[in-house]
N, C-alpha and C positions, 0 to 999 in steps of 0.2 A: 883261932881261924884256920888254921892248917888242917885241923881235925873236921871242920865244917866242909872246908873245901873238898878234902877226901871223900866225905860222905856224899857230897853232892856228884862228884865224879863216879863214885861206885854205884850210886842210884841210877845214873845216866846210863852206865854200862850195863846194869841189870835190865833196864827198860829195853834198850837197845837190843840186847841178847834175846829177851822175850818176844820182840817184835820179828827179829829175824827168824827165829824158830817157828813162829806163828806163821809167817809168810811161806816158809819151806813147806809146813803142813798143808796150807791152802793149796800151794802148786801140786803137790802130791795128791791131793784128792781130787783136783780138776783133772790131772793126768789119768787117774784110776777111772773116773767117770767116762772120759774120752775113750780110753782103751776098751772098756766094757760095753760102752753104749753107742759109740760112733765108729769105732775102727775094728768093728767085729770082722774076723777073717773067716769066710765060709770055707769048708773042704772043698777041694778042687772039683769033685763030683757034683757039688751042689751049686757051683756057679753057673750063671746064664748069661751070655754075652747079649745084650739087648742094644739095639741101635734105633735111630730115629728115622721112620718113615713118614713122608709128608701125606701119604695116602690115609694113615691112621687120623689126620686131622679133618677130613672131609665131612664126617658126622657132627663135628663140635660146632658150636655157636660161632657165627661169622668172625666176632672180634677176637675170639679165643684162637681160632684157626690162623688168623692174620698175624697175631702176635708170636705164636710158635714158630710160624714160617719166617718171621723177621728175625727172631733171636738164635734160632737153632739152624743146623746144617743137616742136610739129607745125609743118612748114614752115620752120623757121629754116635759114640757111645752114650749110653746113659751115664749120668754121674751118680756115683755109689755114696761118696761122701765129699765135703768141703770143708775148708777152713778160711776165716776171713780175718783180716786186721782192720780195726776201726778207730777213729778218732773223732771226737766232737765234744758236744756239750750235754750235760744232763741237768734237769731242773730238780733241785731240792727244795720242797715247800712251794708255796703259792706266789712268793714274792718275785718280781722280775729280776732281782738280783741274786735270785737262787741258782742261776746257771753256773754250773761247775764243768770244768775240762775233765774229759775222761779218755782212757785208751782201753781197747777191748779186744780180745781174741773170741771169736765165735766158731764153733764148730757144728757141723750138719751131718745127718745120716738121712738116706733117702727112703730106706726099706728095711725094717719099719722106720717111720719118722722119729727123729731125734734130734735135739739142739741143745748145746750149752753155750750161754754168754757169759765169759768171765771178764768182768770190767774192774778197773781201777779209777776210782773217781776222786779227784784232788779235791778236798774240802778247804784246806789251807795249805801253807807251805810245807809243812812237815807233817800234815794229817791227811790220810786218805782212807776211803772207804772201799773194801773189796766186796764186789757184788757177783753172786752166782745165780742166773736165773736160767733154768733148765726144764727140758721136757725129755725124760729118759724113761725106758720102760713103761710107756703109757701112763707116766705121772709126771705133773707139773712139781717144781720146787723152787723156792726162793731162799737164799741165804745172803746175809749182810752183816760184816764185821768192820769195826772201827780197827785200821792198822792191821787187819787180819786177825785180830786178838780179841776184840770186845763185841759179843753177839748183840746185834740189834734186830735182826730179823732172821726166823728160821721156821719156813712153814713148807709143807709138803703134802701131796696126796689128796687134797680136798677136791670134790668134783668140779667146784668154781675156778679152782686153780689150775686143773688139769684142763678145762675147757679154754680158759684164757691163754694157756701156754701154747696149746694146740692152734688157736687163732693165730699166734704170733708166729708160729712156725709157718703156717699156711701163707700168710702175708710175707714173710721174708724168704719163701721159695722163689721169689724173683731173682734171688742171688744164685739159685741153683735150679734154672729153668726146666731141666727134664724132669724134675720133681713135681712140675704142673701138668705133665702129661696125663691124659684120662687114665685110669687104672681101677682095680677092684676097690681102692680105697678112695679114689678121688673121682668125683663126678662134676660135670659142667651143665649148667641150664642158662639159657639165653635170657636176659632181661631186656635189652635193646641194642642197637648197631654199636653202642660204645659201652655197654656193661654186660657182665655175666656174673653169675653165681657159682661160686666153687664150693663144694661141701666134701670135707675129708673126715673120714671115720678111721679111728684106731681103737681097737679094743672096744671098751664101753663108752668112748667119747667121741661126740661128732662135733665139728666145728664148721661154720659157713661164713664166707665173706663175699661182699660185692667187689669185683675187680672193675676199675675203670680204665678205659683205653682211649688214646688219642687217635687222630686220623691216619697216622702211619703205622699204628698197631702196638706202640709202647704201653706197658702198664703205667698209668701215672698216678694211680692211687688205689686204695683199698678202703672199704668201709663195713663196720659191723653196728647194727642198730643197738646192740647190746653185747658189751664185753664186760666180764667181771672186774670191778675196781675195788681194791681194798680200801676201806674207810672204817678206821677206828676197830680195827679187828674183824670186821664183817665185809662181806663181798656184795657191791651193789651193780646191778647191770646197768652200764653206762654207753652210751654212744661213743665210738672210738674209731679213729681214721689214721691212715698213713699216706704219705705221698712220696713219690720217687721221681727222680730226673737225674740229668747228665749220664745219659746212657753212653757206655764205651764198650769196645770189644776186648774181651778178657778170653783167652784160650780158645778162640774161635766162636765165642758166643757173645751176645750182647747183654749186658746187665746195667742196672742203674747203679751209680757210684755215689750217690748222695740222696738224702731224705730226711724227712722229720715225722714225727707221729705226736697225736694230740688226743686228748679226752674232750669230748663236746658237752660241756655243762650248760644246759639251757641255751641261752642266746650267745653264750661266748664259748670261745675254744681255749683249751689249756694245753699248749704244747710242751712236752716234756723231755723229748729226745731229739737231737739233731746231729747227724753225722756223716762221715764220708768212708768209703771203703778204699783203704790204702793198699791192701794186697789181698789176692784171692788165690788159692790153690784147690786143685780138683783131684779126686780119685775115681777112676772109671771102673 
């Protein structure tokens, strides 16, 4: 019996050590990606101080101009990068019981566009899945590992994945609103007084989204008639939507602090992410 108990304890210690090492490796890889793709430091001579001018909004579609005037301030600097802390639920599988608690840290870069979502999804009391969903260096990537140790997803660089990741970045730019200013990369076109189409181009990838605005000018949602969804190893274009609410002022800007996203499958919706922004930091 003593030898059996000793074996069990040693096995548990070895598993714990392996998980601890894997978690450290996961964090180091995220930090490397953030440093290389998000926190790029330009030489001083190459830096340009850009500030918001409301005059630049005059040629924009009416709802876009109204939104930018609402959430930004005249003369404020453009955001260079951002980091957010999130908490919420992520849906695993199709069952309503598949909602699992998650915490995540998300990093954004404005120019060139980049995003890294590093999430810890709790599947059970002692089991979690680490997920890293990213758009860096003009490529999308998705990794998932049980306990940061056992790979279950590892995909990157496919055109469909690149397009879907850039669409996600465009939607989530409401958390970094100067990234929605018109530029060589980002163009706006009017649909009606409550909708406008944003088109973002990065390298060889172009992504478009309908932005929906309420009467006071807030972005309440985004919609894509076709965003690539992974189904049994293949990508299928599927209607996709995101919804934003609970706007609050953060560092002098108004951003939504809650939302959810869904796939629209025929006559039914399939929400799979709902969360809250618990902390936000900006670098200008």
